[in-house]
C-alpha positions as CSV (number, residue, x, y, z in Angstrom):
1,M,0.0,0.0,0.0
2,L,1.4,3.3,-1.0
3,P,1.5,6.1,1.6
4,G,-1.0,9.0,1.5
5,D,-4.3,9.7,-0.2
6,Y,-4.8,9.7,-4.0
7,A,-7.3,11.4,-6.3
8,I,-8.9,10.4,-9.5
9,G,-9.5,13.4,-11.7
10,R,-10.9,14.2,-15.1
11,L,-10.2,17.2,-17.4
12,P,-12.1,17.9,-20.6
13,A,-10.9,16.3,-23.8
14,G,-7.9,17.9,-25.3
15,S,-6.9,19.7,-22.1
16,P,-3.2,20.3,-21.6
17,L,-1.8,19.5,-18.2
18,P,-0.9,22.5,-16.1
19,A,2.6,23.9,-16.7
20,G,5.1,22.0,-14.5
21,F,2.7,19.1,-13.5
22,L,4.8,16.4,-15.2
23,E,8.1,18.0,-14.2
24,A,7.0,18.1,-10.6
25,A,5.9,14.5,-10.8
26,A,9.2,13.3,-12.2
27,T,11.0,14.6,-9.1
28,G,8.9,12.9,-6.5
29,P,8.3,9.3,-5.4
30,D,4.6,9.4,-6.1
31,V,2.6,7.4,-8.7
32,I,1.0,9.6,-11.3
33,S,-0.9,8.4,-14.3
34,V,-2.3,10.5,-17.2
35,T,-4.5,9.0,-19.9
36,W,-5.6,10.9,-22.9
37,T,-8.7,9.6,-24.9
38,P,-10.9,11.4,-27.5
39,D,-13.4,12.0,-24.6
40,E,-11.3,13.0,-21.6
41,V,-8.0,13.4,-19.9
42,S,-7.9,11.2,-16.8
43,I,-5.4,11.9,-14.1
44,L,-4.5,9.7,-11.1
45,C,-2.2,11.5,-8.6
46,P,-1.6,12.2,-4.9
47,A,-4.6,14.1,-3.6
48,D,-2.5,17.2,-3.0
49,R,-1.4,17.4,-6.7
50,V,-4.7,17.5,-8.5
51,P,-4.6,20.0,-11.3
52,S,-6.9,23.0,-10.9
53,G,-10.1,22.8,-12.9
54,A,-10.3,19.0,-12.8
55,S,-13.4,17.1,-11.7
56,V,-12.1,15.0,-8.9
57,E,-13.0,12.1,-6.6
58,T,-10.9,11.7,-3.4
59,P,-9.6,10.2,-1.2
60,W,-8.5,6.8,-2.6
61,R,-5.7,4.5,-1.3
62,C,-3.3,3.0,-3.8
63,L,-2.1,-0.6,-3.8
64,R,0.7,-1.7,-6.0
65,V,1.2,-5.3,-7.1
66,A,4.7,-6.6,-6.3
67,G,6.5,-6.5,-9.6
68,P,7.8,-6.5,-12.2
69,V,5.0,-8.8,-13.5
70,Q,5.7,-10.4,-16.8
71,L,3.2,-9.4,-19.5
72,A,2.6,-13.0,-20.4
73,L,1.2,-13.9,-17.0
74,T,-2.6,-14.0,-16.7
75,G,-5.0,-13.6,-13.9
76,I,-2.9,-11.5,-11.6
77,L,-5.2,-8.5,-11.6
78,A,-8.3,-10.7,-11.6
79,S,-7.1,-12.4,-8.4
80,I,-7.1,-9.0,-6.7
81,V,-10.2,-7.4,-8.0
82,S,-12.4,-10.5,-7.7
83,P,-12.3,-10.6,-3.9
84,L,-12.8,-6.9,-3.8
85,A,-15.9,-7.2,-6.0
86,D,-17.2,-10.0,-3.8
87,A,-16.8,-7.6,-0.8
88,R,-18.6,-4.9,-2.8
89,V,-15.5,-2.6,-2.7
90,N,-15.4,-0.4,-5.7
91,I,-12.0,0.0,-7.4
92,F,-10.0,2.0,-10.0
93,A,-7.3,-0.1,-11.6
94,F,-4.5,0.7,-14.1
95,S,-1.5,-1.0,-15.3
96,T,2.0,-0.1,-16.3
97,F,4.6,-2.1,-18.2
98,D,6.0,-3.5,-14.9
99,T,3.0,-4.0,-12.7
100,D,-0.7,-3.3,-11.8
101,Y,-2.2,-0.8,-9.4
102,V,-5.6,-0.9,-7.7
103,L,-7.1,2.0,-5.9
104,V,-9.9,1.6,-3.3
105,P,-11.9,4.4,-1.6
106,A,-10.2,5.4,1.7
107,V,-13.4,4.9,3.5
108,R,-13.5,1.2,2.4
109,L,-9.8,0.5,3.0
110,N,-10.3,-1.8,6.0
111,E,-12.9,-3.9,4.1
112,A,-10.6,-4.1,1.1
113,L,-7.6,-5.2,3.2
114,A,-9.8,-7.9,4.9
115,A,-11.0,-9.2,1.6
116,L,-7.5,-9.3,0.1
117,N,-6.1,-11.0,3.2
118,A,-8.9,-13.6,3.2
119,A,-8.1,-14.3,-0.5
120,G,-4.5,-15.1,0.5
121,H,-2.9,-11.8,-0.5
122,R,-0.3,-10.1,1.8
123,V,-0.6,-6.4,1.9
124,T,2.3,-4.4,3.3
125,T,2.9,-0.7,3.6
126,S,6.1,-1.1,1.6
127,G,4.1,-0.4,-1.5
128,T,3.2,-3.9,-2.8
129,V,0.3,-6.4,-2.8
């Protein structure tokens, strides 16, 4: 589990990121994800780094899967999100080349951790599931 609260934000399609956003992200230890689609710009970042003007949902807690995870492996993310779905904990998931990340609402963190532990996952505060 990564430290601190995270936010999930949305900017209108075609929006540029605020000046300095990516440069500031590159100097810190935090996870930040930006996804451009024809319909929106989605941003996942620490709650205190949300760009102004973004529609935002916060607070979320971020869990990182111990990696790197080989791209040929199957079922890793499903083994995490299935117990959370069974516990009715909503999630926001995204992947990188090396691993997967799952965010859960901060208010549901204890339920999420209990569901993951019951499914045999070990969650630590070092940043991995």
